[in-house]
C-alpha positions as CSV (number, residue, x, y, z in Angstrom):
1,M,0.1,-18.9,-114.9
2,S,-2.9,-19.5,-112.9
3,V,-5.8,-17.5,-112.2
4,L,-5.9,-15.9,-108.7
5,N,-9.1,-16.8,-106.6
6,L,-9.6,-13.5,-104.7
7,D,-12.0,-15.1,-102.2
8,T,-9.4,-17.6,-100.8
9,L,-6.7,-14.7,-100.6
10,G,-8.8,-12.9,-97.8
11,S,-7.6,-11.3,-95.0
12,G,-8.7,-14.2,-92.6
13,Y,-10.6,-11.8,-90.2
14,R,-14.3,-11.9,-90.1
15,A,-14.4,-8.1,-89.9
16,G,-13.1,-6.0,-92.7
17,Y,-10.5,-3.2,-92.7
18,W,-13.3,-0.5,-92.4
19,Q,-15.2,-2.3,-89.7
20,Q,-12.1,-2.9,-87.6
21,L,-11.0,0.7,-88.1
22,D,-14.7,2.0,-87.1
23,T,-14.6,-0.3,-84.1
24,S,-11.2,0.9,-83.1
25,M,-12.1,4.6,-83.4
26,T,-15.3,3.9,-81.4
27,V,-13.4,2.4,-78.5
28,L,-10.7,5.2,-78.6
29,F,-13.0,8.1,-78.5
30,G,-15.4,6.2,-76.1
31,V,-12.5,6.0,-73.6
32,L,-11.5,9.3,-74.1
33,Y,-14.9,11.0,-73.5
34,Y,-16.1,8.5,-70.6
35,G,-17.7,10.2,-67.9
36,Q,-17.5,13.8,-69.4
37,G,-21.4,14.1,-69.4
38,Y,-22.8,17.3,-70.4
39,N,-19.9,19.6,-69.4
40,Y,-18.7,21.2,-72.3
41,S,-15.5,22.7,-70.7
42,N,-14.1,19.1,-70.4
43,V,-15.1,18.2,-73.9
44,D,-13.5,21.2,-75.3
45,N,-10.2,20.5,-73.3
46,I,-10.1,17.1,-74.8
47,K,-10.8,18.4,-78.3
48,G,-8.3,21.1,-77.9
49,A,-5.7,18.3,-76.9
50,L,-6.4,16.1,-79.7
51,N,-6.1,18.8,-82.3
52,M,-2.7,20.1,-80.7
53,I,-1.3,16.5,-80.8
54,L,-2.6,16.0,-84.4
55,S,-1.2,19.2,-85.9
56,R,2.3,18.8,-84.3
57,T,2.6,15.1,-85.4
58,S,1.4,15.9,-88.8
59,M,3.5,19.2,-89.3
60,T,6.6,17.4,-88.1
61,Q,6.0,14.6,-90.9
62,A,5.3,17.0,-93.5
63,T,8.2,19.2,-92.9
64,V,10.5,16.1,-93.1
65,A,8.7,14.9,-96.3
66,L,8.9,18.3,-97.8
67,T,12.7,18.5,-97.0
68,T,13.2,15.1,-98.6
69,L,11.1,16.2,-101.7
70,I,13.5,19.6,-102.1
71,G,16.5,17.5,-102.0
72,E,15.3,15.0,-104.9
73,E,13.4,17.8,-106.8
74,A,15.9,17.2,-109.9
75,L,15.5,13.4,-109.9
76,L,11.7,13.9,-109.5
77,C,11.4,16.2,-112.6
78,R,13.7,13.8,-114.8
79,E,11.7,10.9,-114.0
80,H,8.5,12.5,-114.4
81,H,9.6,13.9,-117.8
82,N,11.0,10.5,-118.8
83,R,7.5,9.1,-117.9
84,T,9.0,6.6,-115.3
85,Y,6.2,7.6,-112.7
86,A,3.7,10.2,-111.9
87,M,4.2,12.9,-109.5
88,F,1.1,12.4,-107.3
89,P,2.0,8.7,-106.4
90,Y,5.6,9.6,-105.8
91,I,4.7,12.3,-103.4
92,L,2.1,10.4,-101.6
93,A,4.7,7.5,-101.2
94,I,7.3,9.8,-99.8
95,F,4.7,11.3,-97.4
96,T,3.7,7.9,-96.3
97,T,7.2,6.3,-96.0
98,Q,8.4,9.7,-93.8
99,G,5.6,9.4,-91.8
100,Q,6.4,6.0,-90.7
101,R,9.9,6.8,-89.3
């Protein structure tokens, strides 16, 4: 088995993951708040709408994921007792996969 050369397995992009995330968030918030000036009422309206969208989206995903966890509680306890996997990675995986639906 050969040793993997991690330098050649790069993503192929010049910008790393965090730089891409930072740039996309900067563009997103720049577009949202463009032309608002120093009027705080408009900024508060945008922040309130973003907060409402985020809370509704995350609560829906959390409800679905928790419903799945309740249905598989016996399996989760058995597999954890047999040391097949730990609880935190399992719960994190459930939230991640349910969030993609």
